[in-house]
C-alpha positions in Angstrom: 92.4 100.8 89.0 95.8 102.3 89.8 94.5 105.6 89.3 91.7 105.4 91.4 94.1 104.2 94.4 96.6 107.2 93.4 93.7 109.3 94.0 92.7 107.9 97.2 96.3 108.3 98.4 96.9 111.7 97.7 93.6 112.5 99.6 94.6 111.0 102.4 97.9 112.6 102.6 96.4 115.8 103.8 94.1 114.1 106.0 97.0 112.4 107.8 98.9 115.5 108.1 96.3 117.3 109.7 95.8 114.6 112.7 93.7 116.3 115.1 95.5 114.4 118.0 99.0 115.4 117.0 100.7 117.6 119.7 101.6 120.7 118.0 103.3 124.4 119.1 102.1 127.7 118.1 102.7 131.5 118.5 99.7 133.8 118.6 100.4 137.6 118.8 97.7 140.0 120.4 96.8 143.3 119.2 94.5 144.6 121.9 93.9 142.1 124.6 96.2 141.3 127.9 98.2 137.8 127.1 97.9 136.9 130.8 94.3 137.5 131.3 93.7 135.5 128.0 95.7 132.5 129.3 93.7 132.6 132.5 90.3 132.9 130.8 91.3 129.9 128.6 92.8 127.8 131.0 90.3 124.9 130.7 91.1 124.6 126.6 93.3 121.6 127.5 96.2 123.7 126.1 99.4 124.8 127.7 99.9 128.3 127.3 102.5 130.9 128.2 102.7 134.4 127.7 105.1 137.2 127.0 103.9 140.3 128.1 106.3 142.5 126.6 106.1 140.8 123.2 102.1 140.6 123.6 102.6 136.9 122.5 100.8 133.5 123.7 102.7 130.2 123.1 100.3 127.4 122.7 101.1 123.7 123.1 98.5 120.7 122.6 96.8 118.7 120.5 96.0 120.3 117.1 92.4 120.3 117.5 92.6 121.9 120.9 95.0 124.4 119.8 92.8 125.5 116.7 89.8 126.0 119.2 92.0 128.3 121.5 93.1 130.1 118.4 89.5 130.9 117.5 88.8 132.0 120.8 91.6 134.4 121.2 90.4 136.0 118.0 87.0 136.7 119.3 89.0 138.1 122.7 91.7 140.2 120.8 89.4 142.8 119.7 89.7 146.9 120.1 87.3 146.9 123.0 90.0 144.7 124.9 92.8 147.3 124.5 95.1 147.7 127.5 94.2 150.6 129.8 96.6 152.9 131.5 97.2 152.4 135.4 98.4 155.5 137.3 100.0 154.8 140.3 101.1 157.3 143.4 103.3 156.3 146.2 103.7 158.8 149.1 106.8 158.3 151.4 105.6 159.0 154.8 107.7 159.1 158.0 106.6 158.6 161.3 108.9 159.8 164.1 109.8 160.7 167.6 112.7 162.7 166.9 111.4 166.7 166.9 114.7 167.6 164.6 113.2 165.3 161.6 112.0 167.5 158.9 109.6 167.0 156.1 106.4 168.3 154.7 102.8 168.5 156.2 100.5 165.2 155.5 98.2 166.4 152.4 94.7 166.6 153.4 93.6 163.3 151.3 95.9 161.4 153.4 95.0 162.6 157.0 92.5 159.6 157.6 95.1 157.1 156.3 97.7 158.8 158.6 95.5 158.9 161.4 94.8 154.9 161.0 98.5 154.7 161.4 98.9 156.7 164.5 96.6 154.6 166.4 99.0 151.6 165.5 102.3 153.6 165.5 101.8 156.3 167.9 104.8 158.5 166.7 105.1 162.0 167.9 104.7 163.2 164.6 104.0 162.3 160.8 105.7 164.2 157.9 105.6 163.6 154.2 109.3 162.8 152.5 108.4 162.5 148.9 105.4 161.7 146.3 106.4 159.9 143.1 103.9 158.9 140.6 104.0 156.8 137.2 101.7 155.9 134.5 101.9 152.3 133.0 99.7 149.8 130.8 98.5 146.6 132.2 101.0 143.9 131.7 103.7 146.5 131.6 106.5 147.5 133.9 107.6 150.7 135.1 110.1 153.2 137.1 110.6 156.4 138.5 112.9 158.1 140.9 112.8 161.9 142.6 115.5 163.6 144.1 114.5 165.2 147.5 118.2 167.1 148.0 121.6 166.6 146.5 122.3 163.4 148.3 118.5 162.1 149.0 116.8 159.9 146.3 113.7 157.8 146.3 112.9 155.5 143.7 109.7 153.8 142.9 109.5 150.4 140.6 107.2 147.7 139.5 107.8 144.5 137.5 104.1 144.5 135.9 100.6 146.0 136.5 97.5 144.0 135.7 93.9 144.4 136.1 91.9 141.9 137.6 88.6 140.5 137.8 86.1 143.1 136.6 88.7 145.7 136.4 88.4 147.5 140.0 91.2 145.5 141.6 94.8 146.0 140.2 97.6 143.5 140.7 101.4 144.9 141.1 104.1 142.1 140.8 107.6 142.9 142.5 106.8 146.5 143.9 110.0 148.2 145.3 110.0 151.8 146.8 113.5 153.0 148.1 114.9 155.6 149.9 118.6 157.0 150.0 119.8 159.3 152.6 123.0 160.5 154.3 123.9 158.4 157.2 127.0 160.1 158.3 130.5 159.5 157.3 132.9 156.3 157.0 136.1 156.1 158.9 137.7 157.8 155.9 135.5 161.0 156.5 133.4 160.2 153.3 129.7 160.5 153.3 128.2 157.2 153.9 124.5 156.5 152.9 121.6 154.7 154.3 119.5 152.5 151.5 116.1 151.3 152.8 112.8 151.0 151.5 109.8 148.3 151.2 110.0 145.6 148.2 107.2 142.8 147.9 106.4 140.4 145.5 102.6 141.1 145.0 100.3 143.9 145.9 96.6 143.8 145.4 95.1 147.3 145.6 91.4 148.4 145.0 91.1 151.1 142.0 91.2 154.1 144.2 92.1 152.8 147.5 94.7 154.0 149.7 96.7 151.3 150.7 99.3 151.3 153.3 102.1 148.8 151.5 104.4 148.4 154.3 106.8 149.8 157.1 110.8 150.1 157.2 112.9 151.2 160.2 115.0 154.7 159.6 117.9 155.4 161.9 116.7 153.1 164.8 113.3 152.3 166.4 112.2 156.3 166.8 111.6 156.7 163.0 109.9 154.5 160.3 109.0 154.8 156.9 105.6 154.0 155.8 104.2 153.8 152.0 100.8 154.7 151.0 99.9 153.4 147.3 96.9 154.9 145.3 96.2 153.1 141.9 93.8 154.3 139.5 92.6 153.2 135.9 93.2 156.0 133.5 89.6 157.2 131.8 
């Protein structure tokens, strides 16, 4: 009888250790799928999930049974077909001005319609192109680039992350910043001074291939303004 009881106790041990209602924590590393997209898709699995885009990791917290179910679902989603796609971003620095002396390049043909729409709202005498910056990033990853218009004129373009939304035709950019640094006379000591301006926004949703005016910023008073036009495309 003692041997039977001992055998039953040994069998019961693993069962107790695998209590389905026990709260556990687990890290799951993804090879292909976007951690943020997986978290949003599995948000009804009664498991708390926190993603890290850079490390491509999901942290799961919940009852053992629910965590196990979520793990199995993640395995089904994390397949080569779910690999992150490259996203190409192009930002145009467009200036509208009433100052005839303001210099820049002609507006390219593919932005003529967009600039015509700007003119209907902001009727500056002229519109010019200051710079164009492009970068390629991957879903869930941030990126930055910069350009030099001249010795003392700089442009910058930064995003914290880019993510494909819905069916992949909508792109969400987190913490976008496009900046412009230009000379602004001299300080009281005769040293060059600079104007740092630009546009920052927490979230930008842009349809794939759309030309989107992100924002407007004043330059040297009300007679000149900086506009940012963004185009986002999913690389094929």
